[in-house]
NUMIGU-858666 format. One record per residue (C-alpha): x, y, z; residue in three letters; residue number from 1. Coordinates in steps of 0.25 Angstrom, whole numbers, plus 2048, in hexadecimal, padded with zeros to 3 digits. Layout:
N
+------+-------+-----+------+-------+
: east : north :  up : dolo : votor :
+------+-------+-----+------+-------+
:    X :     Y :   Z :  ala :   NUM :
...
+------+-------+-----+------+-------+
***
This chain:
339
+------+-------+-----+------+-------+
: east : north :  up : dolo : votor :
+------+-------+-----+------+-------+
:  F9C :   B4E : 51A :  met :     1 :
:  F96 :   B42 : 523 :  asp :     2 :
:  F8F :   B37 : 51C :  phe :     3 :
:  F81 :   B3B : 520 :  leu :     4 :
:  F83 :   B49 : 51B :  thr :     5 :
:  F88 :   B44 : 50E :  ala :     6 :
:  F7C :   B3A : 50D :  ala :     7 :
:  F73 :   B46 : 50F :  gln :     8 :
:  F7A :   B4E : 504 :  thr :     9 :
:  F79 :   B42 : 4FA :  ile :    10 :
:  F6A :   B3F : 4FD :  leu :    11 :
:  F66 :   B4E : 4FC :  glu :    12 :
:  F6D :   B4F : 4EE :  asp :    13 :
:  F67 :   B42 : 4EA :  glu :    14 :
:  F59 :   B45 : 4EF :  gly :    15 :
:  F55 :   B36 : 4F1 :  gln :    16 :
:  F5A :   B2A : 4FA :  pro :    17 :
:  F67 :   B23 : 4F6 :  leu :    18 :
:  F6F :   B17 : 4FA :  his :    19 :
:  F79 :   B1A : 504 :  phe :    20 :
:  F84 :   B14 : 4FB :  lys :    21 :
:  F80 :   B1E : 4F0 :  glu :    22 :
:  F80 :   B29 : 4FB :  ile :    23 :
:  F8E :   B25 : 4FF :  thr :    24 :
:  F93 :   B25 : 4F0 :  lys :    25 :
:  F8E :   B33 : 4ED :  arg :    26 :
:  F93 :   B38 : 4FA :  ala :    27 :
:  FA1 :   B33 : 4F7 :  leu :    28 :
:  FA1 :   B38 : 4E9 :  met :    29 :
:  F9D :   B46 : 4ED :  thr :    30 :
:  FA7 :   B46 : 4F8 :  gly :    31 :
:  F9C :   B48 : 503 :  leu :    32 :
:  FA3 :   B3D : 50B :  ile :    33 :
:  FB1 :   B37 : 50C :  ala :    34 :
:  FB1 :   B2C : 515 :  pro :    35 :
:  FBD :   B25 : 51A :  ser :    36 :
:  FB6 :   B18 : 51D :  gly :    37 :
:  FB5 :   B0C : 514 :  met :    38 :
:  FA6 :   B0B : 512 :  thr :    39 :
:  FA0 :   B19 : 510 :  pro :    40 :
:  F93 :   B13 : 50B :  glu :    41 :
:  F91 :   B0A : 517 :  ala :    42 :
:  F94 :   B17 : 520 :  thr :    43 :
:  F8A :   B1F : 518 :  met :    44 :
:  F7F :   B14 : 519 :  gly :    45 :
:  F82 :   B12 : 528 :  ser :    46 :
:  F81 :   B21 : 52B :  arg :    47 :
:  F74 :   B23 : 523 :  leu :    48 :
:  F6E :   B17 : 529 :  tyr :    49 :
:  F71 :   B1B : 537 :  val :    50 :
:  F6D :   B29 : 535 :  asp :    51 :
:  F5F :   B25 : 530 :  thr :    52 :
:  F5C :   B20 : 53E :  lys :    53 :
:  F5D :   B2E : 544 :  lys :    54 :
:  F50 :   B36 : 545 :  asp :    55 :
:  F57 :   B42 : 53F :  asp :    56 :
:  F5D :   B3A : 533 :  ser :    57 :
:  F5E :   B41 : 526 :  arg :    58 :
:  F5D :   B34 : 51F :  phe :    59 :
:  F53 :   B28 : 51D :  glu :    60 :
:  F55 :   B1A : 518 :  arg :    61 :
:  F4C :   B17 : 50B :  val :    62 :
:  F51 :   B09 : 507 :  gly :    63 :
:  F5D :   B00 : 508 :  arg :    64 :
:  F69 :   B09 : 509 :  gly :    65 :
:  F61 :   B15 : 504 :  gln :    66 :
:  F61 :   B22 : 50C :  phe :    67 :
:  F5A :   B2F : 509 :  gly :    68 :
:  F57 :   B3C : 510 :  leu :    69 :
:  F4B :   B3D : 519 :  lys :    70 :
:  F3F :   B42 : 512 :  arg :    71 :
:  F41 :   B51 : 513 :  arg :    72 :
:  F32 :   B55 : 511 :  ala :    73 :
:  F2E :   B4D : 51D :  gln :    74 :
:  F39 :   B52 : 526 :  gln :    75 :
:  F36 :   B60 : 522 :  his :    76 :
:  F27 :   B5F : 525 :  asp :    77 :
:  F2A :   B59 : 533 :  ile :    78 :
:  F35 :   B63 : 536 :  ala :    79 :
:  F2C :   B6F : 531 :  arg :    80 :
:  F20 :   B6A : 53A :  arg :    81 :
:  F29 :   B69 : 546 :  val :    82 :
:  F2F :   B77 : 544 :  glu :    83 :
:  F21 :   B7C : 542 :  glu :    84 :
:  F1D :   B76 : 550 :  ile :    85 :
:  F2A :   B7B : 556 :  asn :    86 :
:  F28 :   B89 : 551 :  asp :    87 :
:  F1A :   B8A : 556 :  ser :    88 :
:  F1E :   B85 : 564 :  thr :    89 :
:  F29 :   B8F : 564 :  arg :    90 :
:  F1F :   B9A : 561 :  his :    91 :
:  F16 :   B95 : 56C :  ala :    92 :
:  F21 :   B94 : 576 :  leu :    93 :
:  F25 :   BA3 : 573 :  arg :    94 :
:  F16 :   BA7 : 575 :  lys :    95 :
:  F15 :   B9F : 582 :  arg :    96 :
:  F21 :   BA6 : 588 :  leu :    97 :
:  F1A :   BB3 : 588 :  his :    98 :
:  F0D :   BAD : 58D :  glu :    99 :
:  F12 :   BA6 : 59A :  ile :   100 :
:  F11 :   BAC : 5A7 :  pro :   101 :
:  F1E :   BB3 : 5AC :  ala :   102 :
:  F21 :   BA9 : 5B6 :  asp :   103 :
:  F21 :   B9E : 5AC :  arg :   104 :
:  F29 :   BA6 : 5A2 :  phe :   105 :
:  F33 :   BA8 : 5AE :  glu :   106 :
:  F33 :   B99 : 5B0 :  ala :   107 :
:  F35 :   B95 : 5A2 :  leu :   108 :
:  F41 :   B9F : 5A0 :  ile :   109 :
:  F47 :   B99 : 5AD :  gly :   110 :
:  F46 :   B8B : 5A7 :  glu :   111 :
:  F4C :   B8F : 59A :  leu :   112 :
:  F58 :   B96 : 5A1 :  leu :   113 :
:  F5B :   B89 : 5A9 :  ile :   114 :
:  F5A :   B81 : 59C :  ala :   115 :
:  F64 :   B89 : 595 :  val :   116 :
:  F6E :   B88 : 5A0 :  gly :   117 :
:  F6B :   B91 : 5AC :  phe :   118 :
:  F6D :   B8B : 5BA :  ser :   119 :
:  F5F :   B88 : 5BF :  glu :   120 :
:  F63 :   B8D : 5CD :  ser :   121 :
:  F68 :   B9A : 5C8 :  ser :   122 :
:  F5C :   B9F : 5C0 :  val :   123 :
:  F55 :   BAA : 5C7 :  gln :   124 :
:  F4A :   BB3 : 5C1 :  val :   125 :
:  F4E :   BC1 : 5C7 :  thr :   126 :
:  F42 :   BC9 : 5C0 :  asn :   127 :
:  F36 :   BC7 : 5B8 :  phe :   128 :
:  F34 :   BD5 : 5B2 :  ser :   129 :
:  F27 :   BDC : 5AD :  asn :   130 :
:  F2C :   BDB : 59F :  asp :   131 :
:  F2B :   BCC : 59E :  gly :   132 :
:  F39 :   BCA : 5A1 :  gly :   133 :
:  F41 :   BC1 : 5AB :  ile :   134 :
:  F4E :   BC3 : 5B1 :  asp :   135 :
:  F56 :   BB7 : 5B4 :  val :   136 :
:  F64 :   BB4 : 5BA :  arg :   137 :
:  F6B :   BA7 : 5BA :  gly :   138 :
:  F78 :   B9F : 5B7 :  val :   139 :
:  F79 :   B9A : 5A9 :  leu :   140 :
:  F82 :   B8D : 5A8 :  asn :   141 :
:  F89 :   B8E : 59B :  ala :   142 :
:  F8B :   B80 : 596 :  gly :   143 :
:  F90 :   B7B : 5A3 :  asp :   144 :
:  F9C :   B83 : 5A1 :  val :   145 :
:  F99 :   B90 : 5A8 :  thr :   146 :
:  F8E :   B97 : 5B0 :  ala :   147 :
:  F89 :   BA5 : 5AC :  val :   148 :
:  F81 :   BAE : 5B4 :  asn :   149 :
:  F76 :   BB3 : 5AB :  ala :   150 :
:  F6B :   BBE : 5AC :  ala :   151 :
:  F5F :   BBB : 5A3 :  val :   152 :
:  F54 :   BC4 : 59F :  gln :   153 :
:  F48 :   BBE : 598 :  val :   154 :
:  F3E :   BC7 : 591 :  lys :   155 :
:  F30 :   BC1 : 58D :  arg :   156 :
:  F2E :   BCC : 583 :  trp :   157 :
:  F28 :   BCC : 575 :  lys :   158 :
:  F30 :   BD9 : 571 :  arg :   159 :
:  F3F :   BD9 : 56F :  asn :   160 :
:  F49 :   BDA : 57A :  val :   161 :
:  F50 :   BE8 : 579 :  gln :   162 :
:  F5E :   BED : 57B :  thr :   163 :
:  F5B :   BF2 : 589 :  asn :   164 :
:  F57 :   BE5 : 58F :  val :   165 :
:  F65 :   BDF : 58B :  val :   166 :
:  F6C :   BEB : 591 :  arg :   167 :
:  F64 :   BEA : 59E :  glu :   168 :
:  F67 :   BDB : 59F :  leu :   169 :
:  F76 :   BDE : 59D :  arg :   170 :
:  F76 :   BE9 : 5A7 :  gly :   171 :
:  F70 :   BDF : 5B2 :  ser :   172 :
:  F7B :   BD5 : 5B0 :  leu :   173 :
:  F84 :   BD2 : 5BB :  thr :   174 :
:  F93 :   BCE : 5B9 :  thr :   175 :
:  F95 :   BC2 : 5B1 :  his :   176 :
:  F86 :   BC0 : 5AE :  glu :   177 :
:  F81 :   BBD : 5A0 :  gln :   178 :
:  F74 :   BC3 : 59B :  gly :   179 :
:  F69 :   BBC : 593 :  ile :   180 :
:  F5C :   BC1 : 58E :  ile :   181 :
:  F51 :   BB8 : 589 :  ile :   182 :
:  F45 :   BBD : 582 :  thr :   183 :
:  F38 :   BB8 : 57C :  thr :   184 :
:  F39 :   BC2 : 571 :  ser :   185 :
:  F46 :   BC7 : 56A :  asp :   186 :
:  F51 :   BD2 : 56B :  tyr :   187 :
:  F53 :   BDF : 564 :  ser :   188 :
:  F5F :   BE2 : 55C :  thr :   189 :
:  F64 :   BEB : 566 :  gly :   190 :
:  F62 :   BE1 : 571 :  ala :   191 :
:  F6A :   BD6 : 56A :  lys :   192 :
:  F75 :   BE0 : 567 :  ala :   193 :
:  F76 :   BE5 : 575 :  glu :   194 :
:  F76 :   BD6 : 57A :  ala :   195 :
:  F83 :   BD4 : 573 :  asn :   196 :
:  F89 :   BE2 : 574 :  ala :   197 :
:  F99 :   BE2 : 574 :  val :   198 :
:  F9F :   BE4 : 582 :  gly :   199 :
:  F92 :   BE1 : 589 :  lys :   200 :
:  F8E :   BD5 : 591 :  ala :   201 :
:  F86 :   BCC : 586 :  pro :   202 :
:  F78 :   BC9 : 588 :  ile :   203 :
:  F72 :   BBC : 583 :  ser :   204 :
:  F65 :   BBE : 57C :  leu :   205 :
:  F5A :   BB3 : 57A :  val :   206 :
:  F4E :   BB7 : 571 :  asn :   207 :
:  F40 :   BB1 : 570 :  gly :   208 :
:  F44 :   BA7 : 565 :  thr :   209 :
:  F50 :   BA2 : 56D :  glu :   210 :
:  F48 :   BA1 : 57A :  leu :   211 :
:  F3E :   B98 : 573 :  ile :   212 :
:  F49 :   B8F : 56E :  glu :   213 :
:  F4F :   B8E : 57B :  leu :   214 :
:  F42 :   B8A : 581 :  leu :   215 :
:  F40 :   B7F : 576 :  val :   216 :
:  F4E :   B7A : 578 :  lys :   217 :
:  F4C :   B78 : 587 :  his :   218 :
:  F3E :   B73 : 586 :  ser :   219 :
:  F38 :   B7E : 58E :  ile :   220 :
:  F2A :   B80 : 58C :  gly :   221 :
:  F29 :   B77 : 580 :  ile :   222 :
:  F29 :   B68 : 57D :  asn :   223 :
:  F31 :   B61 : 573 :  lys :   224 :
:  F29 :   B56 : 56D :  glu :   225 :
:  F2F :   B4B : 564 :  pro :   226 :
:  F27 :   B44 : 559 :  his :   227 :
:  F29 :   B38 : 551 :  thr :   228 :
:  F29 :   B39 : 542 :  val :   229 :
:  F25 :   B2C : 53B :  val :   230 :
:  F2C :   B29 : 52E :  thr :   231 :
:  F2E :   B1C : 525 :  leu :   232 :
:  F39 :   B13 : 529 :  asp :   233 :
:  F3F :   B11 : 51B :  glu :   234 :
:  F48 :   B06 : 51F :  glu :   235 :
:  F3D :   AFE : 524 :  trp :   236 :
:  F35 :   B00 : 517 :  trp :   237 :
:  F41 :   AFD : 50F :  ser :   238 :
:  F42 :   AEF : 517 :  glu :   239 :
:  F33 :   AED : 515 :  ala :   240 :
:  F35 :   AEE : 506 :  asn :   241 :
:  F3F :   AE4 : 506 :  gly :   242 :
:  F4C :   AEC : 506 :  asn :   243 :
:  F57 :   AEB : 510 :  ser :   244 :
:  F59 :   AF6 : 51B :  pro :   245 :
:  F63 :   B00 : 518 :  ala :   246 :
:  F6D :   AFB : 523 :  val :   247 :
:  F6E :   AEE : 51A :  leu :   248 :
:  F73 :   AF6 : 50F :  gly :   249 :
:  F7E :   AFC : 518 :  leu :   250 :
:  F83 :   AEF : 51C :  glu :   251 :
:  F83 :   AEB : 50E :  ala :   252 :
:  F8D :   AF6 : 50B :  val :   253 :
:  F96 :   AF2 : 517 :  val :   254 :
:  F96 :   AE4 : 511 :  glu :   255 :
:  F98 :   AE7 : 502 :  glu :   256 :
:  FA2 :   AF3 : 504 :  glu :   257 :
:  FAC :   AED : 50E :  val :   258 :
:  FB5 :   AE2 : 508 :  gln :   259 :
:  FC0 :   ADD : 511 :  val :   260 :
:  FCB :   AD2 : 511 :  thr :   261 :
:  FCB :   AC8 : 51D :  asn :   262 :
:  FD6 :   ACC : 527 :  pro :   263 :
:  FE0 :   AC1 : 529 :  val :   264 :
:  FDE :   AC0 : 538 :  arg :   265 :
:  FD5 :   AC3 : 543 :  ile :   266 :
:  FDA :   ACE : 54D :  pro :   267 :
:  FD8 :   ACE : 55C :  ser :   268 :
:  FCC :   AD4 : 562 :  phe :   269 :
:  FC7 :   ADE : 566 :  pro :   270 :
:  FC7 :   AE5 : 558 :  leu :   271 :
:  FC4 :   AF3 : 554 :  leu :   272 :
:  FB9 :   AF4 : 54B :  val :   273 :
:  FB2 :   AFF : 543 :  arg :   274 :
:  FA5 :   B00 : 53C :  ala :   275 :
:  FA7 :   AFF : 52D :  ile :   276 :
:  F9E :   B0A : 529 :  asn :   277 :
:  FA3 :   B14 : 534 :  ala :   278 :
:  FB2 :   B12 : 537 :  pro :   279 :
:  FB1 :   B1B : 544 :  asp :   280 :
:  FA7 :   B11 : 54A :  val :   281 :
:  FB0 :   B08 : 552 :  leu :   282 :
:  FAF :   AFC : 55B :  gly :   283 :
:  FB5 :   AEF : 560 :  leu :   284 :
:  FB4 :   AE0 : 55B :  met :   285 :
:  FB6 :   AD8 : 567 :  leu :   286 :
:  FB7 :   ACA : 562 :  asn :   287 :
:  FB5 :   AC1 : 555 :  leu :   288 :
:  FA7 :   ABE : 55A :  gln :   289 :
:  FA4 :   ACC : 556 :  gly :   290 :
:  FA1 :   AD3 : 564 :  gln :   291 :
:  FA3 :   AE2 : 562 :  met :   292 :
:  FA5 :   AEE : 56B :  glu :   293 :
:  F9F :   AFB : 565 :  phe :   294 :
:  F9C :   B08 : 56C :  asn :   295 :
:  F9F :   B02 : 57A :  asn :   296 :
:  F95 :   AF7 : 577 :  thr :   297 :
:  F98 :   AE8 : 575 :  arg :   298 :
:  F91 :   AE1 : 56A :  tyr :   299 :
:  F90 :   AD2 : 567 :  asp :   300 :
:  F91 :   AD3 : 558 :  ser :   301 :
:  F96 :   ADD : 54E :  pro :   302 :
:  F89 :   ADF : 548 :  ser :   303 :
:  F83 :   AE4 : 555 :  ala :   304 :
:  F8E :   AEE : 557 :  ala :   305 :
:  F8D :   AF2 : 548 :  gly :   306 :
:  F7E :   AF4 : 54A :  lys :   307 :
:  F80 :   AFE : 555 :  asp :   308 :
:  F8C :   B05 : 54E :  ala :   309 :
:  F85 :   B07 : 541 :  ser :   310 :
:  F77 :   B09 : 545 :  gly :   311 :
:  F72 :   AFF : 53B :  trp :   312 :
:  F66 :   AF6 : 53D :  lys :   313 :
:  F6F :   AEA : 53A :  ser :   314 :
:  F7E :   AE9 : 538 :  cys :   315 :
:  F88 :   ADE : 533 :  asn :   316 :
:  F92 :   AE1 : 53E :  gly :   317 :
:  F9D :   AD7 : 538 :  trp :   318 :
:  F9D :   AE0 : 52B :  arg :   319 :
:  F9A :   AED : 532 :  tyr :   320 :
:  FA7 :   AED : 53B :  trp :   321 :
:  FB5 :   AED : 537 :  gln :   322 :
:  FC1 :   AEA : 540 :  tyr :   323 :
:  FCF :   AF0 : 540 :  gln :   324 :
:  FDA :   AE6 : 53F :  asp :   325 :
:  FE4 :   AEA : 54A :  pro :   326 :
:  FF0 :   AE7 : 542 :  glu :   327 :
:  FED :   AEC : 534 :  ser :   328 :
:  FE3 :   AF7 : 539 :  lys :   329 :
:  FDA :   AF3 : 52D :  glu :   330 :
:  FCB :   AF2 : 52F :  trp :   331 :
:  FC3 :   AE5 : 52B :  trp :   332 :
:  FB5 :   AE0 : 52C :  leu :   333 :
:  FB3 :   AD8 : 539 :  ile :   334 :
:  FAC :   ACE : 531 :  asn :   335 :
:  FB9 :   ACA : 52B :  glu :   336 :
:  FBD :   AC5 : 539 :  leu :   337 :
:  FB2 :   ABA : 537 :  arg :   338 :
:  FB8 :   AB5 : 52A :  ala :   339 :
+------+-------+-----+------+-------+
***
């Protein structure tokens, strides 16, 4: 289990915020995590802190080193309201499909087919029937791997599509042509069975609900409107009340947990370095003055590199990075090079 999932499990069981050290302790005791690194507490704190910066984070900072799950009631209310609006829009969209003129419906279907992968130059409307249907032929590009000739029938119906429609489309297919039926309604049980009948060319079926979702996915006939939700910045208020920000608590963990003995010599540069809280985060220390290279970017100090690597607001880079001794292969804090 990863650190964040373990933290969520612990916080759900507790029902209230906890310090990241306590979260780590419980996760280790219950076997939710089994880290191979030296500083699981620092790793947990770092992962939680960085995650809270994301819009979709499950966590929030509530004090120095304290993390909790976001208030579910507020999230639930917002999500419910958004879903209500989206459901209303989908219902209105389905109604509009039956109300627009035939030529506009034809244009909408053409736009959708191009959006799902049909070659624009190949889409041809071969017939607009009296029953509210459209016959379209074109070339469908399947994942930029192959091109498939396809015959599409679109039924703007309120009643279910029956078995005979599936059979008629199959009978009209040319060699190596794929059949697709799109309807604003649904399909009878017999039509679904006929579309997948063994030994016959399969016919793909798209019902009204799936049609609406395709229009929404490709933003055809709808707008997607982002909105900002304002919430309290608990870290700011924690600082305003005289508490240190959570990141200082993380740095304290790094400083108090890692005790090293001075190396007997200074190796030659550049040196391979790693983040103390995330051993898979690697970089180079270029000289004794602390110039660093991380993620193909050069930094004038270990702290600047550490800030970008950790995502923290501030970072004591001399205590964040470890270097590997080229001979012993042991890892030391780069701060020991200044001793």
